[in-house]
Backbone as CSV, one residue per row, in Angstrom:
resi,resn,N_x,N_y,N_z,CA_x,CA_y,CA_z,C_x,C_y,C_z
1,UNK,20.834,3.624,-5.491,20.371,4.844,-4.856,19.522,4.462,-3.638
2,UNK,19.911,4.933,-2.483,19.163,4.638,-1.256,18.371,5.863,-0.829
3,UNK,17.393,5.606,-0.003,16.518,6.678,0.474,16.892,6.999,1.911
4,UNK,17.217,8.256,2.177,17.478,8.710,3.538,16.137,9.138,4.144
5,UNK,15.607,8.303,5.024,14.268,8.535,5.572,14.173,9.830,6.375
6,UNK,15.238,10.230,7.041,15.203,11.495,7.788,15.056,12.684,6.836
7,UNK,15.771,12.616,5.721,15.668,13.683,4.718,14.268,13.708,4.124
8,UNK,13.732,12.529,3.825,12.373,12.430,3.281,11.372,13.006,4.273
9,UNK,11.484,12.629,5.538,10.564,13.121,6.576,10.621,14.643,6.659
10,UNK,11.841,15.187,6.689,11.989,16.648,6.773,11.353,17.332,5.567
11,UNK,11.587,16.762,4.396,11.018,17.344,3.175,9.493,17.284,3.199
12,UNK,8.949,16.139,3.589,7.487,15.987,3.641,6.871,16.911,4.696
13,UNK,7.528,17.072,5.820,7.006,17.969,6.864,7.002,19.418,6.393
14,UNK,8.066,19.835,5.715,8.102,21.203,5.174,7.013,21.383,4.116
15,UNK,6.859,20.382,3.271,5.836,20.441,2.232,4.445,20.484,2.846
16,UNK,4.220,19.678,3.875,2.916,19.669,4.562,2.611,21.045,5.139
17,UNK,3.596,21.659,5.796,3.384,22.982,6.383,3.087,24.031,5.313
18,UNK,3.818,23.955,4.213,3.602,24.904,3.116,2.204,24.737,2.517
19,UNK,1.799,23.501,2.290,0.476,23.241,1.712,-0.642,23.627,2.672
20,UNK,-0.472,23.337,3.959,-1.486,23.705,4.951,-1.626,25.228,5.022
21,UNK,-0.520,25.928,4.966,-0.542,27.388,4.982,-1.256,27.926,3.742
22,UNK,-0.920,27.364,2.582,-1.557,27.786,1.328,-3.058,27.503,1.363
23,UNK,-3.435,26.326,1.839,-4.858,25.961,1.908,-5.608,26.911,2.840
24,UNK,-4.990,27.266,3.950,-5.618,28.195,4.884,-5.838,29.565,4.268
25,UNK,-4.850,30.047,3.537,-4.988,31.346,2.873,-6.090,31.313,1.817
26,UNK,-6.152,30.214,1.081,-7.189,30.093,0.050,-8.570,30.072,0.700
27,UNK,-8.724,29.284,1.770,-10.017,29.263,2.469,-10.380,30.659,2.971
28,UNK,-9.417,31.375,3.506,-9.665,32.734,3.978,-10.102,33.659,2.855
29,UNK,-9.440,33.553,1.711,-9.819,34.379,0.561,-11.227,34.041,0.076
30,UNK,-11.549,32.758,0.047,-12.876,32.358,-0.423,-13.983,32.768,0.552
31,UNK,-13.646,32.872,1.822,-14.638,33.281,2.823,-14.607,34.788,3.064
32,UNK,-13.835,35.483,2.223,-13.762,36.950,2.271,-13.284,37.469,3.628
33,UNK,-12.271,36.826,4.183,-11.709,37.295,5.448,-11.132,38.704,5.328
34,UNK,-10.732,39.093,4.121,-10.151,40.417,3.914,-11.204,41.496,3.743
35,UNK,-12.465,41.115,3.638,-13.518,42.107,3.477,-14.606,41.614,2.563
36,UNK,-15.726,42.336,2.499,-16.868,41.918,1.682,-16.582,42.086,0.188
37,UNK,-17.489,41.548,-0.613,-17.404,41.682,-2.059,-17.509,43.156,-2.423
38,UNK,-16.793,43.559,-3.444,-16.793,44.940,-3.911,-18.196,45.358,-4.337
39,UNK,-18.535,46.631,-4.145,-19.860,47.150,-4.491,-20.050,47.282,-6.002
40,UNK,-18.964,47.441,-6.742,-19.025,47.602,-8.184,-19.355,46.259,-8.845
41,UNK,-20.393,46.247,-9.705,-20.859,45.002,-10.326,-19.764,44.342,-11.158
42,UNK,-19.041,45.121,-11.957,-17.983,44.557,-12.800,-16.909,43.892,-11.928
43,UNK,-16.598,44.512,-10.822,-15.604,43.937,-9.904,-16.153,42.671,-9.248
44,UNK,-17.442,42.641,-8.964,-18.059,41.434,-8.398,-17.945,40.257,-9.363
45,UNK,-18.167,40.524,-10.654,-18.059,39.478,-11.669,-16.631,38.937,-11.696
46,UNK,-15.655,39.821,-11.646,-14.250,39.413,-11.642,-13.937,38.600,-10.395
47,UNK,-14.412,39.059,-9.242,-14.161,38.345,-7.993,-14.795,36.955,-8.019
48,UNK,-15.996,36.850,-8.583,-16.673,35.556,-8.663,-15.902,34.602,-9.573
49,UNK,-15.435,35.102,-10.707,-14.643,34.269,-11.620,-13.341,33.842,-10.932
50,UNK,-12.732,34.766,-10.223,-11.504,34.444,-9.491,-11.768,33.390,-8.412
51,UNK,-12.937,33.457,-7.790,-13.287,32.480,-6.753,-13.337,31.066,-7.320
52,UNK,-13.840,30.929,-8.549,-13.907,29.613,-9.179,-12.508,29.045,-9.402
53,UNK,-11.611,29.880,-9.883,-10.226,29.454,-10.099,-9.577,29.128,-8.761
54,UNK,-9.780,29.993,-7.793,-9.197,29.805,-6.467,-9.722,28.532,-5.810
55,UNK,-10.998,28.235,-5.995,-11.571,26.999,-5.441,-10.910,25.781,-6.071
56,UNK,-10.618,25.834,-7.349,-9.919,24.738,-8.015,-8.512,24.554,-7.490
57,UNK,-7.825,25.662,-7.301,-6.474,25.606,-6.742,-6.535,25.064,-5.313
58,UNK,-7.545,25.489,-4.578,-7.716,25.008,-3.202,-7.959,23.510,-3.153
59,UNK,-8.779,23.000,-4.066,-9.052,21.560,-4.109,-7.782,20.783,-4.434
60,UNK,-6.984,21.289,-5.361,-5.718,20.633,-5.708,-4.752,20.656,-4.528
61,UNK,-4.716,21.772,-3.839,-3.843,21.899,-2.677,-4.254,20.931,-1.584
62,UNK,-5.550,20.842,-1.330,-6.056,19.909,-0.301,-5.749,18.465,-0.684
63,UNK,-5.884,18.121,-1.963,-5.591,16.759,-2.421,-4.106,16.440,-2.232
64,UNK,-3.258,17.383,-2.579,-1.817,17.176,-2.403,-1.470,17.062,-0.923
65,UNK,-2.129,17.849,-0.091,-1.904,17.783,1.351,-2.292,16.404,1.893
66,UNK,-3.399,15.860,1.420,-3.800,14.504,1.844,-2.751,13.473,1.430
67,UNK,-2.198,13.624,0.232,-1.170,12.693,-0.237,0.088,12.788,0.620
68,UNK,0.472,13.992,0.970,1.654,14.191,1.809,1.412,13.592,3.192
69,UNK,0.240,13.821,3.756,-0.078,13.238,5.065,-0.079,11.716,5.006
70,UNK,-0.557,11.155,3.907,-0.537,9.698,3.740,0.902,9.197,3.665
71,UNK,1.751,9.902,2.944,3.163,9.513,2.848,3.831,9.567,4.218
72,UNK,3.499,10.581,5.011,4.059,10.672,6.364,3.587,9.507,7.233
73,UNK,2.314,9.122,7.074,1.792,7.981,7.834,2.499,6.690,7.413
74,UNK,2.724,6.516,6.116,3.446,5.336,5.639,4.876,5.329,6.155
75,UNK,5.466,6.494,6.210,6.830,6.622,6.734,6.883,6.198,8.197
76,UNK,5.915,6.655,8.969,5.860,6.310,10.392,5.580,4.822,10.600
77,UNK,4.822,4.224,9.683,4.506,2.793,9.778,5.624,1.912,9.238
78,UNK,6.658,2.529,8.680,7.761,1.765,8.113,7.450,1.183,6.742
79,UNK,6.405,1.705,6.094,6.005,1.186,4.787,6.253,2.181,3.659
80,UNK,6.939,3.278,3.957,7.235,4.274,2.929,8.147,3.643,1.871
81,UNK,7.814,3.874,0.608,8.610,3.335,-0.484,8.149,1.966,-0.937
82,UNK,7.125,1.450,-0.285,6.543,0.158,-0.664,5.244,0.435,-1.405
83,UNK,5.099,-0.153,-2.582,3.909,0.069,-3.397,2.677,-0.489,-2.703
84,UNK,1.651,0.329,-2.575,0.405,-0.122,-1.952,-0.406,-1.001,-2.894
85,UNK,0.007,-1.069,-4.156,-0.684,-1.911,-5.118,-0.137,-3.323,-5.149
86,UNK,1.181,-3.448,-5.359,1.786,-4.766,-5.531,2.724,-5.165,-4.403
87,UNK,3.082,-4.209,-3.544,3.964,-4.517,-2.428,5.450,-4.441,-2.755
88,UNK,5.784,-4.215,-4.015,7.193,-4.100,-4.416,7.728,-2.717,-4.026
89,UNK,9.038,-2.598,-4.037,9.671,-1.312,-3.731,9.420,-0.322,-4.868
90,UNK,9.131,0.912,-4.494,8.962,1.990,-5.473,10.356,2.501,-5.824
91,UNK,10.596,2.703,-7.103,11.894,3.196,-7.559,12.231,4.500,-6.833
92,UNK,13.420,4.591,-6.229,13.808,5.820,-5.522,13.750,7.070,-6.389
93,UNK,13.969,6.917,-7.691,13.874,8.093,-8.580,12.445,8.615,-8.634
94,UNK,11.471,7.703,-8.567,10.058,8.114,-8.539,9.769,8.848,-7.230
95,UNK,10.290,8.310,-6.135,10.060,8.944,-4.834,10.751,10.303,-4.741
96,UNK,11.878,10.430,-5.435,12.557,11.724,-5.443,11.711,12.762,-6.175
97,UNK,11.093,12.335,-7.272,10.255,13.246,-8.062,8.903,13.496,-7.394
98,UNK,8.319,12.437,-6.822,7.008,12.509,-6.163,7.131,11.871,-4.784
99,UNK,7.601,12.612,-3.804,7.850,12.010,-2.490,6.604,11.449,-1.813
100,UNK,5.437,11.774,-2.300,4.199,11.254,-1.721,3.672,10.036,-2.496
101,UNK,4.418,9.595,-3.512,3.968,8.451,-4.320,3.802,7.221,-3.442
102,UNK,2.670,6.541,-3.599,2.435,5.316,-2.817,2.267,4.101,-3.728
103,UNK,2.522,4.308,-5.042,2.440,3.206,-5.996,3.631,3.285,-6.938
104,UNK,4.063,2.121,-7.371,5.137,2.070,-8.366,4.564,2.555,-9.696
105,UNK,5.429,2.756,-10.659,5.009,3.259,-11.965,4.009,2.294,-12.610
106,UNK,4.278,1.003,-12.526,3.397,0.004,-13.145,1.999,0.071,-12.536
107,UNK,1.898,0.079,-11.216,0.582,0.104,-10.560,-0.117,1.446,-10.752
108,UNK,0.645,2.536,-10.753,0.043,3.856,-10.969,-0.534,3.958,-12.368
109,UNK,0.113,3.310,-13.330,-0.368,3.336,-14.706,-1.574,2.445,-14.931
110,UNK,-1.776,1.497,-14.022,-2.893,0.558,-14.163,-4.214,1.150,-13.731
111,UNK,-4.205,2.275,-13.024,-5.454,2.867,-12.530,-6.020,3.864,-13.496
């Protein structure tokens, strides 16, 4: 199984755009771009609880975005698919499942 780098690049770029868009929307929601907190106390409690969940989703989205950007940088450097831990080739099946993976299964399991 070989890796088509153009296909990988296109997929990573689409994923980066989707994640950046999602992160922007989450930041906007957390900063109340749509309006102030509701005047009703019960609704404020719900909004605050939702903010905690949304902040967690935002952190996960930002982390995934960083991984995608790192994969794009490795792709541009010609090192995509090379394990940053041991230097061996990452199994293409792993890259298909996790296109931003920068470590082989063995090295990823060692951390």
